[in-house]
Residue frames as qw, qx, qy, qz and C-alpha x, y, z in Angstrom:
[[0.750, 0.376, 0.542, 0.044, -101.60, 30.91, 93.96],
 [0.490, 0.871, -0.024, 0.010, -100.55, 33.72, 91.56],
 [0.204, -0.772, 0.597, 0.070, -96.97, 33.61, 92.89],
 [0.684, -0.064, 0.723, 0.075, -96.94, 29.77, 92.25],
 [0.705, 0.589, 0.389, 0.069, -98.18, 30.36, 88.70],
 [0.178, 0.958, -0.214, -0.065, -95.68, 33.17, 88.06],
 [0.194, -0.661, 0.724, 0.046, -92.80, 30.95, 89.06],
 [0.711, 0.213, -0.589, -0.319, -94.16, 27.78, 87.68],
 [0.188, -0.333, 0.815, -0.435, -93.92, 26.20, 91.08],
 [0.768, 0.110, 0.364, -0.516, -97.36, 24.53, 90.59],
 [0.790, 0.486, -0.288, -0.240, -96.25, 22.92, 87.33],
 [0.292, 0.502, -0.785, 0.216, -93.07, 21.51, 88.87],
 [0.457, -0.168, 0.704, -0.516, -95.11, 19.95, 91.61],
 [0.834, 0.316, 0.130, -0.434, -97.54, 18.40, 89.24],
 [0.677, 0.511, -0.523, -0.083, -94.74, 16.87, 87.16],
 [0.066, 0.386, -0.859, 0.330, -93.05, 15.38, 90.23],
 [0.672, 0.025, 0.528, -0.518, -96.36, 13.93, 91.47],
 [0.842, 0.420, -0.108, -0.321, -96.87, 12.47, 87.96],
 [0.465, 0.534, -0.700, 0.095, -93.38, 11.01, 87.86],
 [0.268, -0.286, 0.795, -0.462, -93.83, 9.56, 91.37],
 [0.805, 0.168, 0.321, -0.469, -97.03, 7.79, 90.19],
 [0.728, 0.542, -0.382, -0.171, -95.17, 6.51, 87.22],
 [0.156, 0.554, -0.767, 0.284, -92.37, 5.11, 89.45],
 [0.219, -0.145, 0.833, -0.488, -94.44, 3.41, 92.10],
 [0.654, 0.231, 0.531, -0.487, -97.69, 2.38, 90.42],
 [0.689, 0.577, -0.227, -0.375, -96.60, 1.17, 87.11],
 [0.908, -0.177, 0.353, 0.137, -95.24, -2.27, 86.35],
 [0.723, 0.589, 0.048, 0.359, -93.39, -0.85, 83.22],
 [0.142, -0.958, 0.226, -0.107, -91.33, 1.47, 85.53],
 [0.640, 0.453, -0.498, 0.370, -87.49, 1.01, 85.61],
 [0.137, -0.562, 0.518, -0.630, -87.46, 2.05, 89.31],
 [0.838, -0.275, 0.177, -0.437, -89.38, -1.03, 90.44],
 [0.109, -0.384, 0.916, 0.037, -87.64, -4.32, 91.18],
 [0.430, -0.033, -0.786, -0.443, -89.19, -7.40, 89.73],
 [0.224, -0.317, -0.850, 0.356, -90.54, -8.50, 93.16],
 [0.131, 0.383, 0.292, -0.867, -92.20, -5.10, 93.62],
 [0.392, 0.169, -0.440, -0.790, -93.86, -5.51, 90.19],
 [0.424, -0.200, -0.873, -0.134, -95.21, -8.82, 91.03],
 [0.120, -0.347, -0.660, 0.655, -96.39, -7.42, 94.42],
 [0.273, 0.264, -0.071, -0.922, -98.24, -4.53, 92.51],
 [0.461, 0.011, -0.704, -0.541, -99.86, -7.01, 90.22],
 [0.372, -0.294, -0.870, 0.135, -100.97, -9.32, 93.08],
 [0.033, 0.335, 0.476, -0.813, -102.25, -6.40, 95.17],
 [0.363, 0.226, -0.173, -0.887, -104.46, -5.18, 92.34],
 [0.426, -0.010, -0.853, -0.302, -105.50, -8.70, 91.51],
 [0.293, -0.304, -0.837, 0.348, -106.55, -9.54, 94.89],
 [0.137, 0.269, 0.280, -0.911, -108.17, -6.14, 95.46],
 [0.448, 0.123, -0.472, -0.749, -110.32, -6.98, 92.58],
 [0.720, -0.105, -0.605, -0.324, -111.28, -10.64, 93.14],
 [0.287, 0.061, -0.804, 0.517, -110.34, -11.24, 96.79],
 [0.289, 0.117, 0.505, -0.805, -113.31, -9.29, 98.45],
 [0.633, 0.131, -0.329, -0.689, -115.61, -10.45, 95.75],
 [0.593, 0.079, -0.801, -0.034, -114.74, -14.03, 96.34],
 [0.110, -0.007, -0.745, 0.658, -115.01, -13.60, 100.15],
 [0.467, 0.104, 0.228, -0.848, -118.36, -11.98, 99.86],
 [0.670, 0.145, -0.517, -0.512, -119.53, -14.72, 97.57],
 [0.469, 0.026, -0.852, 0.231, -118.33, -17.44, 99.92],
 [0.132, -0.012, 0.564, -0.815, -120.11, -15.68, 102.85],
 [0.609, 0.157, 0.130, -0.766, -123.50, -15.92, 101.16],
 [0.708, 0.020, 0.706, -0.028, -122.84, -19.47, 99.69],
 [0.638, 0.732, -0.010, -0.239, -122.36, -18.33, 96.10],
 [0.848, 0.170, 0.188, 0.466, -119.66, -19.40, 93.60],
 [0.245, -0.688, 0.131, 0.670, -116.94, -16.73, 93.39],
 [0.585, 0.758, 0.015, -0.287, -116.92, -14.98, 89.99],
 [0.066, 0.692, -0.684, -0.221, -113.19, -15.96, 89.42],
 [0.384, -0.088, 0.919, 0.012, -114.31, -19.61, 89.41],
 [0.614, 0.542, 0.426, -0.383, -117.22, -19.04, 86.96],
 [0.773, 0.525, 0.253, 0.251, -114.96, -18.87, 83.88],
 [0.598, -0.110, 0.108, 0.787, -112.05, -17.14, 82.25],
 [0.201, 0.728, 0.389, 0.528, -114.07, -14.21, 80.90],
 [0.324, -0.940, -0.104, -0.023, -113.98, -12.08, 84.07],
 [0.628, -0.547, 0.240, 0.498, -110.18, -12.52, 84.60],
 [0.538, 0.260, 0.437, 0.672, -109.45, -11.93, 80.95],
 [0.080, 0.842, 0.278, 0.456, -111.46, -8.63, 80.74],
 [0.531, -0.829, 0.013, 0.174, -109.81, -7.54, 84.05],
 [0.674, -0.268, 0.338, 0.600, -106.35, -8.33, 82.80],
 [0.429, 0.526, 0.405, 0.613, -107.04, -6.40, 79.49],
 [0.190, -0.943, -0.159, -0.222, -108.24, -3.30, 81.45],
 [0.637, -0.679, 0.170, 0.322, -105.16, -3.67, 83.82],
 [0.695, 0.035, 0.369, 0.616, -102.82, -4.06, 80.87],
 [0.259, 0.764, 0.362, 0.467, -104.35, -0.99, 79.08],
 [0.315, -0.946, -0.018, -0.074, -103.90, 1.16, 82.06],
 [0.707, -0.549, 0.287, 0.342, -100.35, -0.10, 83.01],
 [0.656, 0.086, 0.454, 0.597, -99.01, 0.09, 79.43],
 [0.206, 0.930, 0.283, 0.115, -100.50, 3.52, 78.63],
 [0.595, 0.229, -0.111, 0.762, -97.50, 5.72, 77.79],
 [0.110, 0.311, -0.214, 0.919, -96.86, 8.56, 80.24],
 [0.055, 0.339, 0.752, -0.562, -99.81, 7.57, 82.53],
 [0.160, -0.124, -0.431, -0.879, -102.27, 8.78, 79.79],
 [0.402, -0.506, -0.731, -0.217, -105.32, 7.05, 81.39],
 [0.401, -0.541, -0.492, 0.551, -104.78, 8.69, 84.70],
 [0.145, -0.185, 0.108, 0.966, -104.04, 12.04, 83.04],
 [0.244, -0.299, -0.571, -0.724, -107.23, 11.89, 80.86],
 [0.435, -0.595, -0.674, -0.049, -109.33, 11.11, 83.90],
 [0.344, -0.475, -0.273, 0.763, -107.82, 14.11, 85.74],
 [0.073, -0.160, 0.238, 0.955, -108.43, 16.42, 82.88],
 [0.341, -0.205, -0.614, -0.682, -111.83, 15.40, 81.39],
 [0.432, -0.097, 0.508, -0.739, -114.80, 15.83, 83.63],
 [0.776, 0.172, -0.235, -0.559, -116.87, 13.70, 81.34],
 [0.611, 0.252, -0.744, 0.099, -114.56, 10.71, 81.60],
 [0.021, -0.160, 0.740, -0.653, -114.52, 11.08, 85.37],
 [0.609, 0.033, 0.241, -0.755, -118.35, 11.17, 85.41],
 [0.804, 0.192, -0.419, -0.376, -118.59, 8.14, 83.23],
 [0.462, 0.201, -0.810, 0.300, -116.10, 6.07, 85.45],
 [0.130, -0.083, 0.631, -0.760, -117.83, 7.13, 88.63],
 [0.705, 0.062, 0.028, -0.706, -121.16, 6.38, 87.33],
 [0.756, 0.190, -0.614, -0.124, -119.96, 2.90, 86.19],
 [0.202, 0.191, -0.780, 0.561, -118.44, 2.48, 89.75],
 [0.423, -0.056, 0.382, -0.819, -121.91, 3.32, 91.32],
 [0.803, 0.124, -0.246, -0.528, -123.77, 0.99, 89.11],
 [0.591, 0.203, -0.771, 0.125, -121.29, -1.81, 89.92],
 [0.029, -0.138, 0.721, -0.679, -121.74, -1.14, 93.66],
 [0.654, 0.051, 0.139, -0.742, -125.56, -1.19, 93.16],
 [0.788, 0.195, -0.530, -0.246, -125.18, -4.48, 91.20],
 [0.331, 0.199, -0.801, 0.457, -123.12, -5.91, 94.32],
 [0.374, -0.062, 0.491, -0.784, -125.84, -4.70, 96.71],
 [0.800, 0.101, -0.113, -0.580, -128.58, -6.49, 94.68],
 [0.604, 0.246, -0.755, 0.058, -126.38, -9.70, 94.43],
 [0.114, 0.129, -0.793, 0.585, -126.05, -9.77, 98.28],
 [0.530, 0.011, 0.310, -0.789, -129.68, -9.13, 98.93],
 [0.818, 0.186, -0.313, -0.445, -130.72, -11.88, 96.43],
 [0.625, 0.210, -0.737, 0.149, -128.15, -14.49, 97.57],
 [0.155, 0.068, -0.743, 0.647, -128.63, -13.76, 101.22],
 [0.487, -0.387, -0.276, -0.732, -132.48, -13.87, 101.33],
 [0.815, -0.416, -0.384, -0.126, -132.57, -16.45, 104.15],
 [0.564, 0.144, -0.462, 0.669, -129.52, -15.13, 106.08],
 [0.362, -0.687, -0.434, 0.456, -129.60, -13.29, 109.35],
 [0.211, 0.961, 0.124, 0.129, -129.51, -9.54, 109.17],
 [0.454, -0.765, 0.366, 0.272, -126.02, -9.38, 110.78],
 [0.657, -0.071, 0.614, 0.432, -124.61, -11.74, 108.12],
 [0.455, 0.722, 0.434, 0.288, -126.26, -9.82, 105.31],
 [0.058, -0.995, 0.057, 0.063, -124.89, -6.54, 106.62],
 [0.524, -0.596, 0.509, 0.334, -121.42, -8.01, 106.97],
 [0.638, 0.278, 0.598, 0.397, -121.61, -9.59, 103.44],
 [0.311, 0.905, 0.241, 0.165, -122.64, -6.26, 102.08],
 [0.316, -0.897, 0.253, 0.177, -119.72, -4.59, 103.90],
 [0.584, -0.347, 0.621, 0.392, -117.22, -6.99, 102.45],
 [0.560, 0.408, 0.624, 0.361, -118.64, -7.15, 99.00],
 [0.204, 0.927, 0.261, 0.177, -119.40, -3.43, 98.50],
 [0.078, -0.959, 0.242, -0.124, -116.77, -1.63, 100.51],
 [0.880, -0.336, 0.191, 0.275, -114.10, -4.41, 100.88],
 [0.669, 0.455, 0.105, 0.579, -111.97, -2.90, 98.10],
 [0.070, -0.866, 0.060, -0.491, -112.03, 0.47, 99.72],
 [0.694, -0.682, 0.208, -0.103, -111.12, -0.93, 103.14],
 [0.922, 0.040, 0.173, 0.345, -108.38, -3.02, 101.59],
 [0.469, 0.654, 0.039, 0.592, -106.97, -0.07, 99.61],
 [0.263, -0.868, 0.142, -0.396, -106.97, 2.20, 102.75],
 [0.853, -0.477, 0.191, 0.093, -105.18, -0.55, 104.72],
 [0.841, 0.214, 0.151, 0.474, -102.69, -0.91, 101.98],
 [0.202, 0.832, -0.050, 0.515, -102.09, 2.91, 101.88],
 [0.522, -0.809, 0.206, -0.174, -101.35, 2.82, 105.61],
 [0.918, -0.167, 0.229, 0.277, -98.95, -0.09, 105.18],
 [0.626, 0.540, 0.108, 0.552, -97.18, 1.87, 102.29],
 [0.103, -0.906, 0.073, -0.405, -97.07, 4.99, 104.46],
 [0.732, -0.630, 0.258, -0.024, -95.38, 3.11, 107.31],
 [0.866, 0.048, 0.247, 0.432, -92.83, 1.68, 104.86],
 [0.354, 0.850, -0.022, 0.389, -91.75, 5.16, 103.73],
 [0.501, 0.215, -0.418, 0.726, -88.51, 6.71, 105.18],
 [0.350, -0.583, -0.555, 0.479, -89.01, 8.23, 108.66],
 [0.151, -0.240, 0.040, 0.958, -88.25, 11.67, 107.26],
 [0.243, -0.243, -0.565, -0.751, -91.33, 11.52, 104.88],
 [0.451, -0.563, -0.692, -0.036, -93.57, 10.21, 107.71],
 [0.297, -0.480, -0.330, 0.756, -92.31, 13.06, 110.03],
 [0.034, -0.003, -0.302, -0.953, -93.23, 15.60, 107.27],
 [0.389, -0.402, -0.678, -0.477, -96.69, 14.08, 106.92],
 [0.466, -0.548, -0.642, 0.267, -97.21, 14.15, 110.73],
 [0.196, -0.331, -0.177, 0.906, -96.21, 17.72, 111.06],
 [0.214, -0.172, -0.455, -0.847, -98.56, 18.68, 108.22],
 [0.462, -0.473, -0.718, -0.219, -101.40, 16.89, 110.04],
 [0.371, -0.499, -0.495, 0.606, -100.67, 18.58, 113.32],
 [0.025, -0.172, 0.051, 0.983, -100.82, 21.98, 111.59],
 [0.342, -0.281, -0.579, -0.685, -104.03, 21.21, 109.92],
 [0.472, -0.481, -0.733, 0.095, -105.47, 19.84, 113.15],
 [0.278, -0.363, -0.316, 0.831, -104.33, 22.98, 115.09],
 [0.067, 0.004, -0.259, -0.963, -105.93, 25.12, 112.52],
 [0.414, -0.416, -0.701, -0.405, -109.27, 23.23, 112.74],
 [0.414, -0.512, -0.622, 0.424, -109.32, 23.95, 116.50],
 [0.166, -0.150, -0.118, 0.968, -109.23, 27.69, 116.16]]
């Protein structure tokens, strides 16, 4: 660690990671083709409203996206604020400030609690299995979809990068066996 600090190797890595985030996760990036920008928007949009809508349909409720434009408009404003922030300022602030991270994670926990209460209330007469499935889809559907998306993006990387990740995983795994 000291050697990395002395040679600024850590700073170089951080900058390259930040630039990679800007290139692949921002609609304003010059590196992304227009279809990739649309794909990014649709992935984030369906990650937000897709699992919620499916969970609502499972319990017989109206999906939130159909209840009015307020939900879509507030989501779009938040999405635009993050995407248009210069130099990935929102992500950087969340990485640097513990209080901001705490606020965001607390909000996410309260949001999941609200989803849990919604499923319990809407699925009062449902079977236990349907209730459990609806909770899984509604509460963790975004995480499951995001994990699946990460695996798909990983498989789309050049084979050289996949090979490096596989070798790193083998090294970690062999170290855990010792």
